PyMOL Python script that loads the backbone (N, CA, C, O; Angstrom):
from pymol import cmd

cmd.read_pdbstr("""\
ATOM      1  N   MET A   1      25.854 -14.115 -16.585  1.00  0.00           N
ATOM      2  CA  MET A   1      25.159 -13.152 -17.422  1.00  0.00           C
ATOM      3  C   MET A   1      23.663 -13.419 -17.362  1.00  0.00           C
ATOM      4  O   MET A   1      23.228 -14.566 -17.464  1.00  0.00           O
ATOM      5  N   TRP A   2      22.898 -12.393 -17.203  1.00  0.00           N
ATOM      6  CA  TRP A   2      21.453 -12.528 -17.128  1.00  0.00           C
ATOM      7  C   TRP A   2      20.855 -12.625 -18.524  1.00  0.00           C
ATOM      8  O   TRP A   2      21.323 -11.979 -19.462  1.00  0.00           O
ATOM      9  N   ASP A   3      19.828 -13.431 -18.644  1.00  0.00           N
ATOM     10  CA  ASP A   3      19.097 -13.534 -19.902  1.00  0.00           C
ATOM     11  C   ASP A   3      17.783 -12.778 -19.728  1.00  0.00           C
ATOM     12  O   ASP A   3      16.728 -13.379 -19.522  1.00  0.00           O
ATOM     13  N   LEU A   4      17.862 -11.456 -19.814  1.00  0.00           N
ATOM     14  CA  LEU A   4      16.723 -10.589 -19.533  1.00  0.00           C
ATOM     15  C   LEU A   4      16.361  -9.823 -20.799  1.00  0.00           C
ATOM     16  O   LEU A   4      17.174  -9.060 -21.320  1.00  0.00           O
ATOM     17  N   ASP A   5      15.161 -10.023 -21.287  1.00  0.00           N
ATOM     18  CA  ASP A   5      14.763  -9.293 -22.496  1.00  0.00           C
ATOM     19  C   ASP A   5      14.340  -7.867 -22.135  1.00  0.00           C
ATOM     20  O   ASP A   5      14.091  -7.576 -20.965  1.00  0.00           O
ATOM     21  N   PRO A   6      14.256  -6.985 -23.118  1.00  0.00           N
ATOM     22  CA  PRO A   6      13.953  -5.570 -22.835  1.00  0.00           C
ATOM     23  C   PRO A   6      12.603  -5.364 -22.149  1.00  0.00           C
ATOM     24  O   PRO A   6      12.477  -4.482 -21.299  1.00  0.00           O
ATOM     25  N   PHE A   7      11.593  -6.161 -22.502  1.00  0.00           N
ATOM     26  CA  PHE A   7      10.287  -5.984 -21.871  1.00  0.00           C
ATOM     27  C   PHE A   7      10.346  -6.302 -20.379  1.00  0.00           C
ATOM     28  O   PHE A   7       9.782  -5.568 -19.568  1.00  0.00           O
ATOM     29  N   GLN A   8      11.019  -7.381 -20.014  1.00  0.00           N
ATOM     30  CA  GLN A   8      11.143  -7.721 -18.594  1.00  0.00           C
ATOM     31  C   GLN A   8      11.940  -6.657 -17.850  1.00  0.00           C
ATOM     32  O   GLN A   8      11.599  -6.302 -16.722  1.00  0.00           O
ATOM     33  N   PHE A   9      12.996  -6.149 -18.472  1.00  0.00           N
ATOM     34  CA  PHE A   9      13.779  -5.089 -17.841  1.00  0.00           C
ATOM     35  C   PHE A   9      12.922  -3.850 -17.616  1.00  0.00           C
ATOM     36  O   PHE A   9      12.961  -3.252 -16.541  1.00  0.00           O
ATOM     37  N   PHE A  10      12.139  -3.459 -18.641  1.00  0.00           N
ATOM     38  CA  PHE A  10      11.263  -2.305 -18.517  1.00  0.00           C
ATOM     39  C   PHE A  10      10.221  -2.531 -17.423  1.00  0.00           C
ATOM     40  O   PHE A  10       9.964  -1.641 -16.613  1.00  0.00           O
ATOM     41  N   ARG A  11       9.623  -3.721 -17.401  1.00  0.00           N
ATOM     42  CA  ARG A  11       8.595  -4.027 -16.411  1.00  0.00           C
ATOM     43  C   ARG A  11       9.170  -3.981 -14.997  1.00  0.00           C
ATOM     44  O   ARG A  11       8.549  -3.408 -14.102  1.00  0.00           O
ATOM     45  N   LEU A  12      10.329  -4.566 -14.783  1.00  0.00           N
ATOM     46  CA  LEU A  12      10.947  -4.549 -13.453  1.00  0.00           C
ATOM     47  C   LEU A  12      11.356  -3.135 -13.036  1.00  0.00           C
ATOM     48  O   LEU A  12      11.211  -2.755 -11.874  1.00  0.00           O
ATOM     49  N   THR A  13      11.862  -2.372 -13.989  1.00  0.00           N
ATOM     50  CA  THR A  13      12.258  -0.991 -13.684  1.00  0.00           C
ATOM     51  C   THR A  13      11.048  -0.151 -13.287  1.00  0.00           C
ATOM     52  O   THR A  13      11.100   0.592 -12.307  1.00  0.00           O
ATOM     53  N   VAL A  14       9.968  -0.268 -14.041  1.00  0.00           N
ATOM     54  CA  VAL A  14       8.753   0.484 -13.714  1.00  0.00           C
ATOM     55  C   VAL A  14       8.191   0.034 -12.369  1.00  0.00           C
ATOM     56  O   VAL A  14       7.718   0.861 -11.589  1.00  0.00           O
ATOM     57  N   ALA A  15       8.239  -1.266 -12.089  1.00  0.00           N
ATOM     58  CA  ALA A  15       7.735  -1.773 -10.808  1.00  0.00           C
ATOM     59  C   ALA A  15       8.546  -1.195  -9.650  1.00  0.00           C
ATOM     60  O   ALA A  15       7.964  -0.765  -8.655  1.00  0.00           O
ATOM     61  N   TRP A  16       9.857  -1.174  -9.755  1.00  0.00           N
ATOM     62  CA  TRP A  16      10.693  -0.614  -8.686  1.00  0.00           C
ATOM     63  C   TRP A  16      10.431   0.876  -8.500  1.00  0.00           C
ATOM     64  O   TRP A  16      10.284   1.352  -7.374  1.00  0.00           O
ATOM     65  N   ILE A  17      10.374   1.607  -9.605  1.00  0.00           N
ATOM     66  CA  ILE A  17      10.152   3.058  -9.515  1.00  0.00           C
ATOM     67  C   ILE A  17       8.782   3.356  -8.907  1.00  0.00           C
ATOM     68  O   ILE A  17       8.664   4.234  -8.052  1.00  0.00           O
ATOM     69  N   ALA A  18       7.746   2.632  -9.339  1.00  0.00           N
ATOM     70  CA  ALA A  18       6.399   2.858  -8.804  1.00  0.00           C
ATOM     71  C   ALA A  18       6.319   2.519  -7.324  1.00  0.00           C
ATOM     72  O   ALA A  18       5.659   3.225  -6.561  1.00  0.00           O
ATOM     73  N   THR A  19       6.982   1.446  -6.912  1.00  0.00           N
ATOM     74  CA  THR A  19       6.975   1.059  -5.507  1.00  0.00           C
ATOM     75  C   THR A  19       7.673   2.098  -4.638  1.00  0.00           C
ATOM     76  O   THR A  19       7.157   2.485  -3.590  1.00  0.00           O
ATOM     77  N   ILE A  20       8.825   2.541  -5.066  1.00  0.00           N
ATOM     78  CA  ILE A  20       9.571   3.547  -4.297  1.00  0.00           C
ATOM     79  C   ILE A  20       8.790   4.862  -4.256  1.00  0.00           C
ATOM     80  O   ILE A  20       8.710   5.506  -3.210  1.00  0.00           O
ATOM     81  N   TYR A  21       8.218   5.256  -5.389  1.00  0.00           N
ATOM     82  CA  TYR A  21       7.446   6.499  -5.447  1.00  0.00           C
ATOM     83  C   TYR A  21       6.232   6.436  -4.517  1.00  0.00           C
ATOM     84  O   TYR A  21       5.978   7.379  -3.767  1.00  0.00           O
ATOM     85  N   ALA A  22       5.490   5.343  -4.562  1.00  0.00           N
ATOM     86  CA  ALA A  22       4.300   5.206  -3.709  1.00  0.00           C
ATOM     87  C   ALA A  22       4.685   5.212  -2.230  1.00  0.00           C
ATOM     88  O   ALA A  22       3.974   5.791  -1.408  1.00  0.00           O
ATOM     89  N   THR A  23       5.795   4.577  -1.889  1.00  0.00           N
ATOM     90  CA  THR A  23       6.251   4.553  -0.501  1.00  0.00           C
ATOM     91  C   THR A  23       6.622   5.959  -0.027  1.00  0.00           C
ATOM     92  O   THR A  23       6.229   6.372   1.065  1.00  0.00           O
ATOM     93  N   VAL A  24       7.367   6.683  -0.836  1.00  0.00           N
ATOM     94  CA  VAL A  24       7.794   8.032  -0.450  1.00  0.00           C
ATOM     95  C   VAL A  24       6.586   8.955  -0.309  1.00  0.00           C
ATOM     96  O   VAL A  24       6.500   9.710   0.659  1.00  0.00           O
ATOM     97  N   ILE A  25       5.656   8.904  -1.254  1.00  0.00           N
ATOM     98  CA  ILE A  25       4.476   9.764  -1.197  1.00  0.00           C
ATOM     99  C   ILE A  25       3.620   9.430   0.022  1.00  0.00           C
ATOM    100  O   ILE A  25       3.107  10.334   0.682  1.00  0.00           O
ATOM    101  N   THR A  26       3.460   8.139   0.328  1.00  0.00           N
ATOM    102  CA  THR A  26       2.677   7.737   1.493  1.00  0.00           C
ATOM    103  C   THR A  26       3.325   8.220   2.783  1.00  0.00           C
ATOM    104  O   THR A  26       2.638   8.741   3.662  1.00  0.00           O
ATOM    105  N   LEU A  27       4.626   8.055   2.906  1.00  0.00           N
ATOM    106  CA  LEU A  27       5.325   8.514   4.113  1.00  0.00           C
ATOM    107  C   LEU A  27       5.264  10.035   4.254  1.00  0.00           C
ATOM    108  O   LEU A  27       5.083  10.548   5.358  1.00  0.00           O
ATOM    109  N   GLN A  28       5.414  10.754   3.149  1.00  0.00           N
ATOM    110  CA  GLN A  28       5.317  12.218   3.210  1.00  0.00           C
ATOM    111  C   GLN A  28       3.919  12.653   3.637  1.00  0.00           C
ATOM    112  O   GLN A  28       3.772  13.574   4.440  1.00  0.00           O
ATOM    113  N   SER A  29       2.902  12.000   3.109  1.00  0.00           N
ATOM    114  CA  SER A  29       1.528  12.345   3.474  1.00  0.00           C
ATOM    115  C   SER A  29       1.260  12.047   4.947  1.00  0.00           C
ATOM    116  O   SER A  29       0.660  12.859   5.650  1.00  0.00           O
ATOM    117  N   ALA A  30       1.703  10.886   5.407  1.00  0.00           N
ATOM    118  CA  ALA A  30       1.504  10.526   6.814  1.00  0.00           C
ATOM    119  C   ALA A  30       2.223  11.515   7.732  1.00  0.00           C
ATOM    120  O   ALA A  30       1.678  11.936   8.753  1.00  0.00           O
ATOM    121  N   TRP A  31       3.441  11.877   7.363  1.00  0.00           N
ATOM    122  CA  TRP A  31       4.197  12.827   8.186  1.00  0.00           C
ATOM    123  C   TRP A  31       3.516  14.198   8.188  1.00  0.00           C
ATOM    124  O   TRP A  31       3.484  14.872   9.217  1.00  0.00           O
ATOM    125  N   GLY A  32       2.976  14.609   7.047  1.00  0.00           N
ATOM    126  CA  GLY A  32       2.249  15.878   6.982  1.00  0.00           C
ATOM    127  C   GLY A  32       1.022  15.875   7.884  1.00  0.00           C
ATOM    128  O   GLY A  32       0.747  16.870   8.555  1.00  0.00           O
ATOM    129  N   TRP A  33       0.277  14.765   7.908  1.00  0.00           N
ATOM    130  CA  TRP A  33      -0.888  14.675   8.789  1.00  0.00           C
ATOM    131  C   TRP A  33      -0.474  14.681  10.255  1.00  0.00           C
ATOM    132  O   TRP A  33      -1.158  15.278  11.087  1.00  0.00           O
ATOM    133  N   VAL A  34       0.635  14.026  10.580  1.00  0.00           N
ATOM    134  CA  VAL A  34       1.116  14.030  11.967  1.00  0.00           C
ATOM    135  C   VAL A  34       1.466  15.452  12.381  1.00  0.00           C
ATOM    136  O   VAL A  34       1.096  15.888  13.471  1.00  0.00           O
ATOM    137  N   LEU A  35       2.166  16.168  11.534  1.00  0.00           N
ATOM    138  CA  LEU A  35       2.523  17.553  11.861  1.00  0.00           C
ATOM    139  C   LEU A  35       1.287  18.440  11.954  1.00  0.00           C
ATOM    140  O   LEU A  35       1.201  19.303  12.828  1.00  0.00           O
ATOM    141  N   TYR A  36       0.331  18.228  11.052  1.00  0.00           N
ATOM    142  CA  TYR A  36      -0.887  19.037  11.045  1.00  0.00           C
ATOM    143  C   TYR A  36      -1.724  18.796  12.296  1.00  0.00           C
ATOM    144  O   TYR A  36      -2.247  19.740  12.889  1.00  0.00           O
ATOM    145  N   LEU A  37      -1.851  17.538  12.694  1.00  0.00           N
ATOM    146  CA  LEU A  37      -2.689  17.212  13.842  1.00  0.00           C
ATOM    147  C   LEU A  37      -1.989  17.394  15.191  1.00  0.00           C
ATOM    148  O   LEU A  37      -2.623  17.269  16.239  1.00  0.00           O
ATOM    149  N   SER A  38      -0.699  17.684  15.171  1.00  0.00           N
ATOM    150  CA  SER A  38       0.009  17.845  16.437  1.00  0.00           C
ATOM    151  C   SER A  38      -0.066  19.277  16.970  1.00  0.00           C
ATOM    152  O   SER A  38       0.565  19.601  17.976  1.00  0.00           O
ATOM    153  N   GLY A  39      -0.824  20.116  16.308  1.00  0.00           N
ATOM    154  CA  GLY A  39      -0.980  21.493  16.770  1.00  0.00           C
ATOM    155  C   GLY A  39      -1.655  21.550  18.128  1.00  0.00           C
ATOM    156  O   GLY A  39      -2.412  20.652  18.496  1.00  0.00           O
ATOM    157  N   GLY A  40      -1.376  22.611  18.869  1.00  0.00           N
ATOM    158  CA  GLY A  40      -1.880  22.702  20.234  1.00  0.00           C
ATOM    159  C   GLY A  40      -3.079  23.611  20.421  1.00  0.00           C
ATOM    160  O   GLY A  40      -3.556  23.767  21.545  1.00  0.00           O
ATOM    161  N   ASP A  41      -3.584  24.217  19.350  1.00  0.00           N
ATOM    162  CA  ASP A  41      -4.703  25.133  19.541  1.00  0.00           C
ATOM    163  C   ASP A  41      -6.025  24.372  19.715  1.00  0.00           C
ATOM    164  O   ASP A  41      -6.077  23.149  19.581  1.00  0.00           O
ATOM    165  N   LYS A  42      -7.075  25.114  20.012  1.00  0.00           N
ATOM    166  CA  LYS A  42      -8.372  24.530  20.349  1.00  0.00           C
ATOM    167  C   LYS A  42      -8.954  23.724  19.184  1.00  0.00           C
ATOM    168  O   LYS A  42      -9.532  22.660  19.404  1.00  0.00           O
ATOM    169  N   TYR A  43      -8.813  24.208  17.968  1.00  0.00           N
ATOM    170  CA  TYR A  43      -9.426  23.547  16.819  1.00  0.00           C
ATOM    171  C   TYR A  43      -8.715  22.233  16.476  1.00  0.00           C
ATOM    172  O   TYR A  43      -9.363  21.270  16.065  1.00  0.00           O
ATOM    173  N   MET A  44      -7.426  22.187  16.637  1.00  0.00           N
ATOM    174  CA  MET A  44      -6.711  20.931  16.384  1.00  0.00           C
ATOM    175  C   MET A  44      -7.101  19.874  17.415  1.00  0.00           C
ATOM    176  O   MET A  44      -7.197  18.691  17.090  1.00  0.00           O
ATOM    177  N   THR A  45      -7.322  20.299  18.646  1.00  0.00           N
ATOM    178  CA  THR A  45      -7.784  19.361  19.675  1.00  0.00           C
ATOM    179  C   THR A  45      -9.151  18.805  19.299  1.00  0.00           C
ATOM    180  O   THR A  45      -9.407  17.614  19.480  1.00  0.00           O
ATOM    181  N   MET A  46     -10.033  19.659  18.776  1.00  0.00           N
ATOM    182  CA  MET A  46     -11.352  19.189  18.347  1.00  0.00           C
ATOM    183  C   MET A  46     -11.239  18.216  17.178  1.00  0.00           C
ATOM    184  O   MET A  46     -11.949  17.211  17.141  1.00  0.00           O
ATOM    185  N   VAL A  47     -10.364  18.498  16.232  1.00  0.00           N
ATOM    186  CA  VAL A  47     -10.182  17.603  15.084  1.00  0.00           C
ATOM    187  C   VAL A  47      -9.626  16.251  15.539  1.00  0.00           C
ATOM    188  O   VAL A  47     -10.070  15.202  15.071  1.00  0.00           O
ATOM    189  N   ARG A  48      -8.656  16.283  16.452  1.00  0.00           N
ATOM    190  CA  ARG A  48      -8.102  15.017  16.962  1.00  0.00           C
ATOM    191  C   ARG A  48      -9.176  14.191  17.659  1.00  0.00           C
ATOM    192  O   ARG A  48      -9.271  12.984  17.440  1.00  0.00           O
ATOM    193  N   ARG A  49      -9.984  14.835  18.495  1.00  0.00           N
ATOM    194  CA  ARG A  49     -11.068  14.105  19.175  1.00  0.00           C
ATOM    195  C   ARG A  49     -12.070  13.553  18.172  1.00  0.00           C
ATOM    196  O   ARG A  49     -12.541  12.425  18.323  1.00  0.00           O
ATOM    197  N   TYR A  50     -12.396  14.326  17.160  1.00  0.00           N
ATOM    198  CA  TYR A  50     -13.328  13.889  16.122  1.00  0.00           C
ATOM    199  C   TYR A  50     -12.788  12.643  15.411  1.00  0.00           C
ATOM    200  O   TYR A  50     -13.529  11.683  15.194  1.00  0.00           O
ATOM    201  N   LEU A  51     -11.512  12.655  15.050  1.00  0.00           N
ATOM    202  CA  LEU A  51     -10.911  11.499  14.372  1.00  0.00           C
ATOM    203  C   LEU A  51     -10.850  10.272  15.283  1.00  0.00           C
ATOM    204  O   LEU A  51     -11.075   9.149  14.833  1.00  0.00           O
ATOM    205  N   ILE A  52     -10.549  10.487  16.545  1.00  0.00           N
ATOM    206  CA  ILE A  52     -10.488   9.366  17.485  1.00  0.00           C
ATOM    207  C   ILE A  52     -11.876   8.754  17.670  1.00  0.00           C
ATOM    208  O   ILE A  52     -12.017   7.531  17.697  1.00  0.00           O
ATOM    209  N   ILE A  53     -12.889   9.590  17.797  1.00  0.00           N
ATOM    210  CA  ILE A  53     -14.254   9.072  17.971  1.00  0.00           C
ATOM    211  C   ILE A  53     -14.692   8.270  16.748  1.00  0.00           C
ATOM    212  O   ILE A  53     -15.289   7.202  16.884  1.00  0.00           O
ATOM    213  N   HIS A  54     -14.396   8.781  15.558  1.00  0.00           N
ATOM    214  CA  HIS A  54     -14.777   8.046  14.347  1.00  0.00           C
ATOM    215  C   HIS A  54     -13.959   6.770  14.179  1.00  0.00           C
ATOM    216  O   HIS A  54     -14.467   5.783  13.648  1.00  0.00           O
ATOM    217  N   ALA A  55     -12.726   6.772  14.613  1.00  0.00           N
ATOM    218  CA  ALA A  55     -11.936   5.547  14.557  1.00  0.00           C
ATOM    219  C   ALA A  55     -12.499   4.495  15.513  1.00  0.00           C
ATOM    220  O   ALA A  55     -12.491   3.304  15.204  1.00  0.00           O
ATOM    221  N   LEU A  56     -12.983   4.934  16.667  1.00  0.00           N
ATOM    222  CA  LEU A  56     -13.568   3.995  17.617  1.00  0.00           C
ATOM    223  C   LEU A  56     -14.929   3.475  17.155  1.00  0.00           C
ATOM    224  O   LEU A  56     -15.324   2.372  17.531  1.00  0.00           O
ATOM    225  N   ARG A  57     -15.650   4.253  16.344  1.00  0.00           N
ATOM    226  CA  ARG A  57     -16.957   3.831  15.849  1.00  0.00           C
ATOM    227  C   ARG A  57     -16.862   3.012  14.566  1.00  0.00           C
ATOM    228  O   ARG A  57     -17.884   2.631  13.995  1.00  0.00           O
ATOM    229  N   LEU A  58     -15.659   2.743  14.118  1.00  0.00           N
ATOM    230  CA  LEU A  58     -15.454   1.997  12.874  1.00  0.00           C
ATOM    231  C   LEU A  58     -16.109   0.622  12.972  1.00  0.00           C
ATOM    232  O   LEU A  58     -15.930  -0.092  13.959  1.00  0.00           O
ATOM    233  N   ARG A  59     -16.851   0.269  11.967  1.00  0.00           N
ATOM    234  CA  ARG A  59     -17.522  -1.027  11.939  1.00  0.00           C
ATOM    235  C   ARG A  59     -16.517  -2.083  11.494  1.00  0.00           C
ATOM    236  O   ARG A  59     -16.154  -2.158  10.320  1.00  0.00           O
ATOM    237  N   PHE A  60     -16.077  -2.890  12.440  1.00  0.00           N
ATOM    238  CA  PHE A  60     -15.007  -3.836  12.148  1.00  0.00           C
ATOM    239  C   PHE A  60     -15.454  -5.008  11.291  1.00  0.00           C
ATOM    240  O   PHE A  60     -14.630  -5.612  10.605  1.00  0.00           O
ATOM    241  N   LYS A  61     -16.751  -5.349  11.311  1.00  0.00           N
ATOM    242  CA  LYS A  61     -17.210  -6.462  10.476  1.00  0.00           C
ATOM    243  C   LYS A  61     -17.031  -6.141   9.000  1.00  0.00           C
ATOM    244  O   LYS A  61     -16.494  -6.961   8.255  1.00  0.00           O
ATOM    245  N   THR A  62     -17.465  -4.979   8.566  1.00  0.00           N
ATOM    246  CA  THR A  62     -17.300  -4.623   7.154  1.00  0.00           C
ATOM    247  C   THR A  62     -15.846  -4.322   6.839  1.00  0.00           C
ATOM    248  O   THR A  62     -15.377  -4.619   5.741  1.00  0.00           O
ATOM    249  N   PHE A  63     -15.130  -3.740   7.783  1.00  0.00           N
ATOM    250  CA  PHE A  63     -13.717  -3.427   7.557  1.00  0.00           C
ATOM    251  C   PHE A  63     -12.908  -4.696   7.382  1.00  0.00           C
ATOM    252  O   PHE A  63     -12.088  -4.775   6.467  1.00  0.00           O
ATOM    253  N   TRP A  64     -13.112  -5.691   8.232  1.00  0.00           N
ATOM    254  CA  TRP A  64     -12.329  -6.924   8.126  1.00  0.00           C
ATOM    255  C   TRP A  64     -12.703  -7.725   6.894  1.00  0.00           C
ATOM    256  O   TRP A  64     -11.875  -8.471   6.371  1.00  0.00           O
ATOM    257  N   GLY A  65     -13.955  -7.584   6.410  1.00  0.00           N
ATOM    258  CA  GLY A  65     -14.305  -8.217   5.146  1.00  0.00           C
ATOM    259  C   GLY A  65     -13.467  -7.665   4.001  1.00  0.00           C
ATOM    260  O   GLY A  65     -13.005  -8.421   3.147  1.00  0.00           O
ATOM    261  N   ASP A  66     -13.270  -6.348   3.981  1.00  0.00           N
ATOM    262  CA  ASP A  66     -12.430  -5.732   2.958  1.00  0.00           C
ATOM    263  C   ASP A  66     -10.970  -6.148   3.117  1.00  0.00           C
ATOM    264  O   ASP A  66     -10.272  -6.358   2.125  1.00  0.00           O
ATOM    265  N   VAL A  67     -10.513  -6.267   4.348  1.00  0.00           N
ATOM    266  CA  VAL A  67      -9.138  -6.704   4.581  1.00  0.00           C
ATOM    267  C   VAL A  67      -8.930  -8.129   4.065  1.00  0.00           C
ATOM    268  O   VAL A  67      -7.905  -8.424   3.450  1.00  0.00           O
ATOM    269  N   ILE A  68      -9.891  -9.003   4.312  1.00  0.00           N
ATOM    270  CA  ILE A  68      -9.780 -10.390   3.830  1.00  0.00           C
ATOM    271  C   ILE A  68      -9.753 -10.425   2.307  1.00  0.00           C
ATOM    272  O   ILE A  68      -8.983 -11.187   1.722  1.00  0.00           O
ATOM    273  N   ILE A  69     -10.584  -9.609   1.657  1.00  0.00           N
ATOM    274  CA  ILE A  69     -10.568  -9.552   0.195  1.00  0.00           C
ATOM    275  C   ILE A  69      -9.220  -9.071  -0.315  1.00  0.00           C
ATOM    276  O   ILE A  69      -8.704  -9.611  -1.293  1.00  0.00           O
ATOM    277  N   CYS A  70      -8.638  -8.060   0.333  1.00  0.00           N
ATOM    278  CA  CYS A  70      -7.315  -7.565  -0.072  1.00  0.00           C
ATOM    279  C   CYS A  70      -6.248  -8.636   0.092  1.00  0.00           C
ATOM    280  O   CYS A  70      -5.378  -8.779  -0.767  1.00  0.00           O
ATOM    281  N   ILE A  71      -6.305  -9.387   1.181  1.00  0.00           N
ATOM    282  CA  ILE A  71      -5.329 -10.460   1.404  1.00  0.00           C
ATOM    283  C   ILE A  71      -5.483 -11.548   0.344  1.00  0.00           C
ATOM    284  O   ILE A  71      -4.487 -12.046  -0.182  1.00  0.00           O
ATOM    285  N   LEU A  72      -6.717 -11.915   0.030  1.00  0.00           N
ATOM    286  CA  LEU A  72      -6.931 -12.923  -1.008  1.00  0.00           C
ATOM    287  C   LEU A  72      -6.436 -12.449  -2.368  1.00  0.00           C
ATOM    288  O   LEU A  72      -5.841 -13.228  -3.113  1.00  0.00           O
ATOM    289  N   LEU A  73      -6.672 -11.184  -2.703  1.00  0.00           N
ATOM    290  CA  LEU A  73      -6.167 -10.651  -3.969  1.00  0.00           C
ATOM    291  C   LEU A  73      -4.644 -10.634  -4.003  1.00  0.00           C
ATOM    292  O   LEU A  73      -4.047 -10.892  -5.048  1.00  0.00           O
ATOM    293  N   CYS A  74      -4.016 -10.335  -2.883  1.00  0.00           N
ATOM    294  CA  CYS A  74      -2.547 -10.385  -2.817  1.00  0.00           C
ATOM    295  C   CYS A  74      -2.038 -11.811  -2.994  1.00  0.00           C
ATOM    296  O   CYS A  74      -1.018 -12.027  -3.647  1.00  0.00           O
ATOM    297  N   MET A  75      -2.733 -12.775  -2.422  1.00  0.00           N
ATOM    298  CA  MET A  75      -2.331 -14.175  -2.588  1.00  0.00           C
ATOM    299  C   MET A  75      -2.457 -14.607  -4.051  1.00  0.00           C
ATOM    300  O   MET A  75      -1.587 -15.312  -4.562  1.00  0.00           O
ATOM    301  N   VAL A  76      -3.527 -14.193  -4.723  1.00  0.00           N
ATOM    302  CA  VAL A  76      -3.683 -14.504  -6.144  1.00  0.00           C
ATOM    303  C   VAL A  76      -2.567 -13.856  -6.960  1.00  0.00           C
ATOM    304  O   VAL A  76      -2.016 -14.474  -7.870  1.00  0.00           O
ATOM    305  N   PHE A  77      -2.238 -12.607  -6.629  1.00  0.00           N
ATOM    306  CA  PHE A  77      -1.149 -11.931  -7.321  1.00  0.00           C
ATOM    307  C   PHE A  77       0.174 -12.685  -7.145  1.00  0.00           C
ATOM    308  O   PHE A  77       0.904 -12.893  -8.114  1.00  0.00           O
ATOM    309  N   LEU A  78       0.479 -13.091  -5.913  1.00  0.00           N
ATOM    310  CA  LEU A  78       1.723 -13.818  -5.670  1.00  0.00           C
ATOM    311  C   LEU A  78       1.735 -15.169  -6.386  1.00  0.00           C
ATOM    312  O   LEU A  78       2.773 -15.593  -6.895  1.00  0.00           O
ATOM    313  N   LEU A  79       0.599 -15.836  -6.425  1.00  0.00           N
ATOM    314  CA  LEU A  79       0.509 -17.106  -7.138  1.00  0.00           C
ATOM    315  C   LEU A  79       0.750 -16.914  -8.634  1.00  0.00           C
ATOM    316  O   LEU A  79       1.493 -17.680  -9.248  1.00  0.00           O
ATOM    317  N   LEU A  80       0.126 -15.896  -9.216  1.00  0.00           N
ATOM    318  CA  LEU A  80       0.340 -15.619 -10.638  1.00  0.00           C
ATOM    319  C   LEU A  80       1.787 -15.235 -10.924  1.00  0.00           C
ATOM    320  O   LEU A  80       2.348 -15.616 -11.951  1.00  0.00           O
ATOM    321  N   TRP A  81       2.380 -14.484 -10.014  1.00  0.00           N
ATOM    322  CA  TRP A  81       3.784 -14.089 -10.177  1.00  0.00           C
ATOM    323  C   TRP A  81       4.682 -15.317 -10.150  1.00  0.00           C
ATOM    324  O   TRP A  81       5.596 -15.444 -10.965  1.00  0.00           O
ATOM    325  N   ARG A  82       4.420 -16.216  -9.215  1.00  0.00           N
ATOM    326  CA  ARG A  82       5.208 -17.451  -9.111  1.00  0.00           C
ATOM    327  C   ARG A  82       5.022 -18.311 -10.358  1.00  0.00           C
ATOM    328  O   ARG A  82       5.991 -18.844 -10.899  1.00  0.00           O
ATOM    329  N   LEU A  83       3.783 -18.446 -10.808  1.00  0.00           N
ATOM    330  CA  LEU A  83       3.526 -19.251 -12.001  1.00  0.00           C
ATOM    331  C   LEU A  83       4.174 -18.633 -13.237  1.00  0.00           C
ATOM    332  O   LEU A  83       4.633 -19.360 -14.118  1.00  0.00           O
ATOM    333  N   HIS A  84       4.219 -17.327 -13.316  1.00  0.00           N
ATOM    334  CA  HIS A  84       4.907 -16.663 -14.422  1.00  0.00           C
ATOM    335  C   HIS A  84       6.392 -17.039 -14.422  1.00  0.00           C
ATOM    336  O   HIS A  84       6.981 -17.301 -15.470  1.00  0.00           O
ATOM    337  N   GLY A  85       6.979 -17.058 -13.227  1.00  0.00           N
ATOM    338  CA  GLY A  85       8.396 -17.457 -13.133  1.00  0.00           C
ATOM    339  C   GLY A  85       8.599 -18.913 -13.517  1.00  0.00           C
ATOM    340  O   GLY A  85       9.589 -19.242 -14.170  1.00  0.00           O
ATOM    341  N   VAL A  86       7.692 -19.783 -13.129  1.00  0.00           N
ATOM    342  CA  VAL A  86       7.805 -21.209 -13.478  1.00  0.00           C
ATOM    343  C   VAL A  86       7.688 -21.394 -14.985  1.00  0.00           C
ATOM    344  O   VAL A  86       8.457 -22.145 -15.586  1.00  0.00           O
ATOM    345  N   ILE A  87       6.721 -20.705 -15.597  1.00  0.00           N
ATOM    346  CA  ILE A  87       6.549 -20.808 -17.052  1.00  0.00           C
ATOM    347  C   ILE A  87       7.763 -20.238 -17.784  1.00  0.00           C
ATOM    348  O   ILE A  87       8.213 -20.804 -18.780  1.00  0.00           O
ATOM    349  N   ALA A  88       8.290 -19.121 -17.293  1.00  0.00           N
ATOM    350  CA  ALA A  88       9.450 -18.508 -17.955  1.00  0.00           C
ATOM    351  C   ALA A  88      10.679 -19.410 -17.877  1.00  0.00           C
ATOM    352  O   ALA A  88      11.484 -19.418 -18.809  1.00  0.00           O
ATOM    353  N   GLN A  89      10.846 -20.163 -16.804  1.00  0.00           N
ATOM    354  CA  GLN A  89      11.978 -21.071 -16.688  1.00  0.00           C
ATOM    355  C   GLN A  89      11.812 -22.310 -17.555  1.00  0.00           C
ATOM    356  O   GLN A  89      12.798 -22.898 -17.998  1.00  0.00           O
ATOM    357  N   GLY A  90      10.563 -22.709 -17.798  1.00  0.00           N
ATOM    358  CA  GLY A  90      10.301 -23.898 -18.596  1.00  0.00           C
ATOM    359  C   GLY A  90      10.481 -23.684 -20.077  1.00  0.00           C
ATOM    360  O   GLY A  90      10.621 -24.650 -20.827  1.00  0.00           O
ATOM    361  N   VAL A  91      10.480 -22.439 -20.516  1.00  0.00           N
ATOM    362  CA  VAL A  91      10.568 -22.157 -21.963  1.00  0.00           C
ATOM    363  C   VAL A  91      11.973 -22.205 -22.443  1.00  0.00           C
ATOM    364  O   VAL A  91      12.228 -21.993 -23.628  1.00  0.00           O
TER     365      VAL A  91
END
""", "prot")
cmd.dss("prot")
cmd.show_as("cartoon", "prot")
cmd.util.cbc("prot")
cmd.orient("prot")
């Protein structure tokens, strides 16, 4: 039998629902962009070239700085999550 209080149950339920919702919305958006950009007319070809050129001109120094910050924030989140579990088991 699990010893789960209502707040933890609510928090876990909301976390699962939010994760699934964000994943579905992201996949739907990505699929919509793929379908939109896969058109064969002249203007879609221009848009694809425009996006490719801007992707190639992306400044990787500033981009990778943001990626490193995101990774560090994720590590802090995982550490806090682990410590929360350790504290909850000790009580």
